[in-house]
N, C-alpha and C positions, 0 to 999 in steps of 0.2 A: 427464524425465514424471511424475510423483507432482505435481510441484509447478505442470504445465498443468493437470493435470487439477483440481486444487486450486481454481488459479483461476476454475472454470467456474461456484462457488460467489459467488455477490456479498460473502455477508459474511465470505467468508475472510480477506480484509484486516483487518475485526474483532478476529478471534482473533491474525492476527501483531500488530498492535498492545499487545492486552490482553496478549499474551506479555510484549512487550518494557518496559510499564510495568506494569503489576500482580502479574506472576507473579513475584512475591520468593520462593519457595521455588527458581525455578532458576539456576543457576550466572551469572553475569553473561556471558561471552562467549555462550553460548547465546540467552539476552533479548537479547543489539546482535546476533546472526545475525538473529533473528526480525525486527528494526527493517529491517536491510538487505537480506535479500528483500523487506520492504515498499517498502526505496524505490525499489528496480528495478523494483518494480511500479508506482508512481508514475510512474516516469521512464518505463515503457511505454506504460503504457495507463488514466493518472489520467482523462480527461475521460469512460471511460465505467462512471469508481464511483457509483454510485449515490447522491445527495445524501445522504439519511440516514450512508451509509460517511464520505463525505468528512469531514462534519460531528465524526461520532464522532473518527475521527482526526484529527482539528483541535486540537481540545479535548485532546483523552490529551495529544496534545504539548504543549500549555502548561499544562496543570496539572501536569504531570511533570517539566516544564524541570529543578527541581531535585534530581533525584534523587540518591540519598547516591553512587551511584558515579560516578567522574569518567567512564570507559568510555559508560556510560548514558548520562549529560547528552549525551557527545559524537556519539553515534549520534540522539537525538532532535534534537540539533541539523543535523546532517545532514539527516535528514527534512523538517524546519520548510523547510530553504535549498532542498529538491529542490522541493517542494511551492511554495514560492515563486516559483520559476524555470519552472514550468508556468505561466506567465501569471496566476497566483495573488496577486500582489500588489496589483492592483488588485482583488479577488477578496474578499479576506481584510482588508478594513477593522482590524479588530483586530488585526493579528497586530502590528506596528511598535509602537503605544501601548500595546500587553500587554507584549513584551518590553521598553518602555522602563522601565515602573513597575515590574517585577520589579526589576529595577536597585537599586532603590532598598529591597529587600527586606533584614534583619537577619540573613538566613538566609545563609552566604556561599554553600552550593551555589546555593542559588537565583540570584544573585547572578553569580556566576560563570555555571554553566548556561543563564542570560539573554544575557550579554555572548558567548558561545562561539556562540552561535546568531547574534547581530548579527552578530559580526564573519564568520560563513560566506557573511549574506547583502548582507555589504555588499564583501565581494570579488564571490559570482557577480553584483549587479545593480547597479553604482555608478552606472552612468549613468540606469537608470528612476529611480534614489533621489533622482539632480540635476535630474528632468525635470517639467515641471506633468502629467506624466499622472496621479503620486499625491499634487498639492498641496504640492508641495516641504516632504515629513518632515526634510530635513536641516538645517531652520533650526529646527529643536528638536532634534535625534537631535546637529550637534556639540557644540553648546554643553554638550549633556548628558554626551556622552561626555569632554568637557576636564575636569571636574568629578572623574572618575576617576583622572585623572594621579597626584592625590594619594592617592591607595587604601592604607590599609595594608597589602594583599594584592599580593603582586610578579605575580600571575597575574592578577589584574584591570587589574593599571598596566598591562601587557604587550598584552592585549585593549583597551583603552583605544585605547593608542598605535596599534595595527594596524587598528583601524575606522576611525580617521580617516586613517589614511596612505592608505586605499585612492582619497581624493577628491584628493589633493593631485596629481596627473599632469594631472588631468581640470582643473585650477582649478576645482573646484566653487565655485558664489557662498557658498554658505551657511558652507564657509573660511575663504574670502578675507575675508570680513567678518571673520570671528577671528582672521585670523592672525597676530597681536602676542601676543595672547594664547595660541594653538599653540606660539610660539616661544620665549614665554617660560617655559610652563611643560617644555618641551624642555629647555629649558637647567637649569630646577627640577630633571631625571633625571639628569643627566649623569653624578654620583657615584652613581647609584644601584648596589646591591651585587646584583641581579641579573643574569645573562649575558642572559636573555631581553629584559627591559626594554632591554637599551644596546644589543642587536642593533638594535630598532627605534627606539630612537633615533637611532642612525647610519644607519639607511634611511630615516626620515624627510632627514633632515638633508642626504644625499642627491639625495633626491628635486628638495626645497625650491632647491639649488645649482641645480637645472635651471629649477624655472617660476617660482622667486620668490627669485632672487638679491639683488635692491633691499634686501631685508628683511634678509637674512644680513651683506650687507657692514658696516655699522655695526661686525659683533661680531666679525668674520673673523677679525682675529688671536686672539682666544679659540678659536676653531672649530675653527682648525688646531691649535694646542695640544694640544683637546680628541683630534682626530682623529688626531693621530701616538701619543700613547699608546692609544686605541681601537686601532690597527694590528696596537699590538703586547701584543692582548690577551690573557691566558691560553683563553682559548675562542677556537676557531678561526674559529666562525662569527661571531663578532662583530668579530674581526679582518677576518676575508673583507668586512664589511658595512662597515666603517671604510675598507678599502682603495679600495673602488668611488671613495669618495669622491675620489680623486687623480683615477680617470680622468675623474669627469665634470666636475671642476675643470680639468684639463687642458682642457676644447673651451670654457671659458669666455674671452673678451676680457680679462679683468680679472688673468687666472692668473700672469702673469709678474708683473705689479705686486705682488699681492699674496702669493707663495707666493718669492721669489727671499732675501728675509733667513732660510726656512726650509728651504732646500733643504741646509745642513747637517745639520740633523735629519733630513730627509725620503730623501734616497739612499741612509746605511747601513741606516734602517727595512726599504726597500722592498728591497735586496739581502738582506737576512738572510731576508725572506720568500720568499728564489726558491731554496729549498733543497728540495728533498724530506725532504718530514718522513719519520716512523722509519715510521708505517703508511702513507704510498705506498712506501716503497721492499720492502713486504710484500706490499703491491698488487699490484707492476709486476715481480713475482718478479726483485728487483734482483740478487738472487746467482744466479741461474741464466743460466749463460750459452750453452748451445746448449740451443737449441728449434726447430732448422728440422725437425724430421724430426715434430712435432709437431703432430697437424691441428690447424686453427683452427675452435672453436666454432659454429656458425652466428650465434647473433646476437653474438657479435663484429661482425658483420658489419653494418656499418647502412646503410642502402639511401643509395643514390648518388642523384641529381639531374641531369638529364642536362640539360646547357645547350648549346642549340640553335647551328649554324655558326654563323648568320648573326649570334649576340650575341657577340662575344670578350669578355670580360671582362678586365679587368687583372690580372695575374699574381696579385698580389696578394688577390684574390677566390678565385681561382682555388684557391690554395694557400694554404691559413690559415696565419697569420703564429705558428702557435703548432707547438712545438718536440714537445710531448708528443702532440699528436698530428695530424700531417700529413694524414691525412685524416678527422678528427675524428671516427676509431672508436679506438676503446681497448679493453684486455685487459680490464677490467673497469669495468664500470659505475660504479663510486663514483668511480675516476680521472675519466672521462670529462665529469662533472659539471666544475663554474669550481670552481675551489680557488685557495688563497691563493697557492700560488705563479704559477700564471697569471695569474691577477692582480693581482699584484706587476708581473710580466714585461709586462703591458699596460700598466700605468700609468708603467712603468721608459719603455715605446717610445712612447707620446705625448708625456709631459713631453721626453725628446729629443728629439722634433721642434718643442716649444715653445723649449727654452732653448739647443738644438743646441750649440754649442764652450762654452758659459758653466756647462753640465752637468759638463763632465770633469774640473778641480780637485779636484770632492767625487769626481767616481768611479777616477778612474786611479790615488789610493793605495791605495786598495781590490781595485783588479782585480789591482795586481801580486800581492797578500798571495795570493788567490783563485786566480788561473790556475795556481800553483806549488805550491800547498796540497801535503802526502803526502797527505790525508784527499779520497777520491774524491769523496765529497758535497759538497765544499767547490769542489775542482776543478770539477766540473758544476755547480754555479753561479755558478764566473764566467763559464764559457765561453758558459752560456745571459745573462749580463749585458750580455759582451758582442757576443751575437744582439741582443737586444733593443735596442740603441744605435747598431746598425748604421745604420740609416736617418737617424736626424737630427745623429747625431754623426758621422758620415761623412766630410766636412773638415778634424775635428780629429782622427781616430785616423787619416789617411794617414801621418805622419810615420811611428805607429807600427807601420804593419800589414808591412813588410820584417821586422820582427820577429816579429809575430805570427801570421803568418799560416802560416810553416812549424810555430812552434810548435803551431798547432792540425794542421795536418797531420799532424803525430806523435802527435798525441790520438787521430787515425783509427785508430791500433793500438792505443790503451791499453786493459789487459786487463779493463775495467770493459765490457761493451755497452752502459748509459746511457750514458757518457762518449762511448764511441766513437758513439751515436745524435746527442748533442747537438751533437758535434765540426762531425756532416754536416752539422745545419740553421743552425748560425752560420758553416762557412765558404760555406753559398747565400747567404747576406746578405751575402757579402762579394764575391760572386761578379763584379759588377759593376766592381769595382775592380780584378781578379784578370784579368780580361779584357783592361782596359787596358792593360797591362805586357806586357814581351816574350815570347810563350807561352812558351817555353823555361821561364822563371825560376819563376813558379806556377802557370802552365795547367795544363801539363805535369804537375808533382807533383802534382798536385790532382786530374786527371781520373783516374791512374793509382792514387790510392789511394781515392778513389771509386769507380773501379771495383771494387778487392779487397772494399771494402764492403759492394758490393752482392752479391757472393759472399758473404756472411758467414754465419753459422751460429746465428747469432739474429736473430728474426726481426724483430724492433722496431729492429736496426739496418738490415735488406733494406729493411725500409721507410723509412728518415728517407733512408738511402744514395739509392734511386730518387729519390723525392722531391728532394732537394738535387741531382741528376743534373739532372732534370727542367728544375731552375732554371739551372742553371747552361746547358745545350743552348738556352735564351733567349736569355742574354744573349751567349754565344760562337758562337752561325749559324754563319758558314760555316771558323768557326776551328778547328774539328771536322775539314772534309772528311782532315785529312792522316789521323787519327786512327781512320778510319771504321771501317779494316779491325777492328780490336783492339776500338773499341768494342761492334759486334755480336757478337763472339765473345763478348763477356763478357754482354750483353742474351742473346740467344741460348739461351749456357749458362745462366741462371739459370731457363729456363722450364723446364726438367727438374727443378730445384732447389726453386722456390717453391710455398708454402703458396696455397690460395685466395683471401684477402686479398690478399697484397703481390701477384697475380698481375695484381690489377686493377691496381695503382701501375704494374706494370712497363709495362702496356698503354699508361699514361700517359706511359711515359719513352720509348717506341718512336714512339709519335703526334708526339709534341714532337719529335725527331728527326726523322723527316720534314719535321714547319714551318720547322725552324731550317736545316737544310742542302739542303731542296729537290730539283730534281735531279741535284745531285751524288750520289742515293743512287740513279740511274738506270746502275747500272752491272751487267754480271752475274754478279761474284764477288758483291759486294752483293745481290743480288736470290734469288742461290741462298743464300745465309745464311737471310736475313733470312722468303721468303713461306712455304719447309718446316712450320715452328714455327709459323707463323700459321693456316696453311691449315689445318693439324692440327687445333689449338686448335676452327678454325670449325667445321670436319668433326664435332667430340666435343659442340659443345654442340648441345640441341635449340631449338626455334624459340622455349618458354615460357620458355628459361633466361634469367633478367635479365644475367648476365653478358656476355650477346652484346652489349650497349648500350657499355660501354667497348673490346671487340674491335670493332664496328661503327665505333665514334669513330676510335679508330685505324687500322682499314685506309681508314678514309674520308680521314687524312690521308697516308696510304702512298701510295694511289692518285692522289694530285695530285704528294705528287712523284714516284712512278716515271712519271710521266705512260704514253708507249706500253711502256713494261718492267712495265707491269700485266696489260698484253693476256691475255699466255697464262693470268691467274687470272680473267677478265673476267667468262666468264661465266656461272659457277657461284654465284659474289657476286653480280652484277646480280641473276640468276632470285630468289635467297633477298631478296634485298630486295624486288622484286617482291611475292612470296609472304605476308611479312611482313606488306607494308602491304595487302594481298588479305585475311589472315586477320583483322587487326584491324577492319578496317572492317566484314566481314561479321559479327566479334563483336559490334561497334556496335551495327550494325541489329538483331543478333538481340536483345541486351539491351533497345533504343529496344521491339520491339515486345514483350515479355513479360518485364519486371523482375526477376519475380519467377520466372521459372523460370532465368534466364541471370545470367553475373557479368558486371559491369561492366569491358571491356577496359582492359588497360592502355595507353595511346596511344603511350606513351615507345617501344614496339617499333616503331610507327608513324614519331613524328618522325625515329627514329636511323637508319631504315632511309633516309626522304627524303634526311636531309642525307648519309650513305654513295652513294645513286644519284645526287647533286649533288657529291660528290667524282669519282667515276666523271666525270660528263660533263665538269666540270673538267678531268682529270687528261689524259683520254682522247678528250676534243675530240668532231673528226670522225668519229674509230672507233666513238665511241658508237652514230652511227648505226644499224646493223646490229640492236643490240641492244633499240634502241626499236621499231623495225620489225617485230618477232619479240615483241613484248608488247602487254597493252594497259594500258602506263604511263599514255598520255594519259586513258583512263576514269576509272580511278584517283585522276591527282590530278584531274578534276574534281569527285572525291567530296572527295577532301583539303583542297577550295580553299573547301570550304561547310561544312565541319566546324563543331562549335560551340567549341573551343579554339583560342586566339589562337594557340596553340607549332607547333598540327597543320600551322595556315592558312600562319602565316609560313613555316615550311619545307617546304611546297609553294609557296607564289609561289618561294623561292630556286632550288628545284628548276628551277621554270618559266623564272626567268631563266637557268637554266645553258644550257637544254634547248634554252631560243630562238638562244643562242650558238652551242652545240655541232650542232644538228641543224635548225634553222628549218623546214626541211621538211613536217615532222612538229605543229609545232605550229601552221604557218598554218590548216589546215582547221579549228581549235578557234578560234580567236581570237575568231569572231562569241558562241560561248556563254562563253568565259572572261572576255572583257572587263568586261561586267556585275558578275558575282563580284570583280573586279578596281575597279572602281568602289566597291563598295556598302566596300571594306577601304580606302578612300582617306581613311581618319582620319588627322590630322596626327599626334592621340599615338601611331599606333602604328608607323609606319614614316614611313622619310624614302626616300619615290617619288623627289626629281631622278633619278637614274639611270635609272630605266626611263620617263622621261614620253615624251622624242621618238621613240621604239621604240612606242612603246604610242600615240603620236599621229597618226603618221602612218597605220597602219595604222586607226584609227577613222575618220580623217578620210577615209579612202577606202571606208568604209562608210558613209559619212554622205550621199557623193556618187554613191550607186548610181545609174541613170538611172533611177531611177523614182520620186527623189524628185521634185516640179511643181515649175517654172520660175517656176511666176507665181502670184499670191496667187487669184487669181480661180477657177485651177485645183485648187484646195485644198480637196476635197468631203474628206478626212478617211479615204477607202482605205488612203493609201499612207503616211500619218502614222507607223502603228505600228513600221513594219519598224525606221525607225531610233531608235524612241523609247532603249531601251537604251544604243547608244553617246552616243544626245547626253546622256542622264542623267550617262553616266561623262564627258565632255570636259567638263561645266560642272562636276563636282566635281574634276578634275582641274586646271579653272581655279584654283577655288577654293582649293588647298591651293598649285599653283605657277603661282600667274599670269601671273610673268616668263616662265617658260619657254612658255604657250602663248595669251596675249596675241597675242604677233607673228602668228599663224596665225588669224587671229579670220576677215579676209578671206575666208578658202578657206572655212569651215566655215560662218558665220554664218545662211547663208539656209536651205541643207536645217534645220539646228540648228531655227531656229525655227516653220520649217513641220511638223516632225516632234514636237513638243512642246505643240504649242497643242490638240494634240486630246487629250494625257492629263490628265485629271480632275485637282485640285488634291489634293497631298499631301504628304507629308516630303520623296520621292524631288526631285518636279519643284520644288519650295522650295529642296531645295541647289544644284539644277543652275541655277535662275535665277542664287541671289546669286553664283555663281562669271560668270556670264558679267554681271552686273552689274561685279564686280570688273575683270573684265579689259575690257568696257568704257571702266573708270575707268583702265588702264593704257595702253588703246589705242583712243581713239575714234574715230581715223582710217578703225578697221579696220570697222565700221561703219553710216560714213554711207551708201555706194552701197544698201545694204540697209538701211535704215530703217525703213522702210516694214514690213516684214516681223518687226523689233523690233517696232512698234507693235503689228503684229497678236496678237502671240504674248504681250506683256503683256496685251492688251484678255480675253483668254483668261482668265484669272484670275478666279474670282467672288470672291473673299474672302482675298487674300492678306494674311501675319502685317504687322503695322505698320510692323516694319522695314524690309520687304520694299519693301512700299508707298510707304513714302519715296525708299527708292534707285531704282521705277520714276520717280517723283514727281522726283526731281533729274535724271535723264536725259533723262526729254523735257522739262525746261523748258529742261535745259541749251542741245538739241540750236535748242530753238525761239529762244532768247536769241543763239546762235551765229547762226543764218542769216537772225534780224530779221523783222518780223511780215509783210513783203510777201510774201518767198519762203515762210513758213510757211504763208499763205493758200495758195499756187499748189501748194505738195506736199497739204498737207491733204485738194485736192479731189481729189489722186485715192484715198479713202479710201474702201472700200464704206461707204453710210449710219449700217450699224449700229456699224460700227469709228469713227465716227466721235464717232457718239450716245455710248456707252461712254469715249471717252479723254473728252469734255469732262467729263461726269457724274463719270466716278473724279476725272479728273486735272488739271480744268480750261484744259486745253489744244483 
């Protein structure tokens, strides 16, 4: 409140900068804090600073960038870049020249402070710096930065590389012109003793590999040798940057050619990087075995992003291929960050996909040693290696699997939780092979052990087992049917046992089970096991609780699988979904009208509810009719279809499709209102419409042929045109996106189509509809012959079509004229009203 009050005084910000730059008697943290408060003020309302105040702040920043304290220098640097990013780079023309000038200062602090500020500006405004808006300052800056690669201070060398690195990915012109000097200078720094410099050199080489591999190829052998050393750097940050090199190299076509001879060195280095470090084990509480009774802390549970059921991704994307964070959520922030173990595992994974079986001679001897090692950390890393190569080396691994899979199943009961959890993940990577063998050999023992792990006393193991089981379900599908009773007992028991975070993964495992076994789940004994705990959770959760998302997704799969078996539960579930949609729409409306008073709604509630309604419509079929009859879902759907968010529209179109199949009687009265909305969403990038075209088209043709459309040109005075205008536009758009499907029906609608669109003024909608008609005439010219006069009239209704559309008209008119011959054309055009004749002659020369 005090800060708010002080901000009423225009020169309050002068005091803040004064404390930061001049009040040397205060301690550094206080001065720095004053600068950070000022930075927040700049962010919030720099535009309203009086001119003298803004000028004073800018001047003070530049005069004091060389303060003796590195904390104060860094704070001033942050302040400068915040002002610059407020659109002020254009308004502060002296900033960049002055900072570049200060780099030449004999005083280390001044040089370092200026470089720190420049690095922040390069990070924040790299695109702007490489644009004409500022008169291309990079032409001066990049050569300048390159001079400092040889500076005696490691901090300054590091700043200089970091500044240039900002411009690699965008291939800034000024950098590309100096690229050889840049690479030469980087090589000169290869043996730098400073870890920060080595890290920035590695980062530069990784990015160059992506954008300018042509320049690195001549030196590839020595770059690889360098990166092999750096991947083993004593500083983990350097090792991590270097390890990225192998990930990037694997995506390049030349990977195999340049790397084959180095595999013998590289593979042991990557495998060695896959061990947990001592710090990881401490952070992961690797020696805590039983933690199932400890409640989850809420910040561990990262937000989930809902995936619409109309877009089912590959399972790879749904379940991240990273064993350490099955749902990308971790027990500790430091661990969920990318680290050397994860990067090494990812690199081995992609290299296995490049080299396939050729990797195994380098790996198998190592694996033998690791997998049976007495030290658990080493054994654990061996199991991770085995999982990482599963995809790429599957063929070559097959002979070893009959021995390895039983060993891994045994590791599921290891006394170390981290070994049990990694074994879950690795086994899931071989699920495809397990399922291809006779079920009693591996599937049954694996399933039995995984189900025990789902009830493990360690939360990380529960999580890994649940995710692995979901993968196994996807692979095994109906192979699981004989074990359903046993599986459901375990999953239901877990409900009472799990803390918050794992419950969310349990829902996924149940939903996947329903997707995998389908209608086999529709047995009274299974329904009695599964539904009570799900409905109990459903009743416990409030409408505002985000835990509804995974539960709704799960129920959507269950409803689809149970079909009529879901009937006893459908009423409350259906009602609540409608309520969720209604509440979200209402909240969105309030927010749009008074954004300062109301919060924006979380539209995921609406998306997930629409998807569950789709699941109900699909599962219950015609039984959903009574529920729809007693609710206002069609009205709500009309609003959802016009939502600004594409995902909301997409889920509402999917539901419309399911309701059209399940209870058309309720959809039919709304068709005239819905069609135009469907029409405006026929953007080929959005969605593939082919499956819906036939269904939609018949209705549109029926509407457009209603009796009030005139039968001859002369009657067409304009009153009737409005009614059929929108369906006509929709037909035109449909024809543009799917001409093969629509063109065969041309003859059935071309006359009313033309008469209804001739009365609409030129606009974008009319433009897109006419493009569609022209494309369809190209596919089916015969369909327009009998009504060609109506087409001519519609073309003449354009005052100023775009050039390319005018060309389309010209080609069709002249094509028709050439086809029938001069004499027939003369007879034909005699029927034209005089105005039409004149316009076509004037515009199209026919």
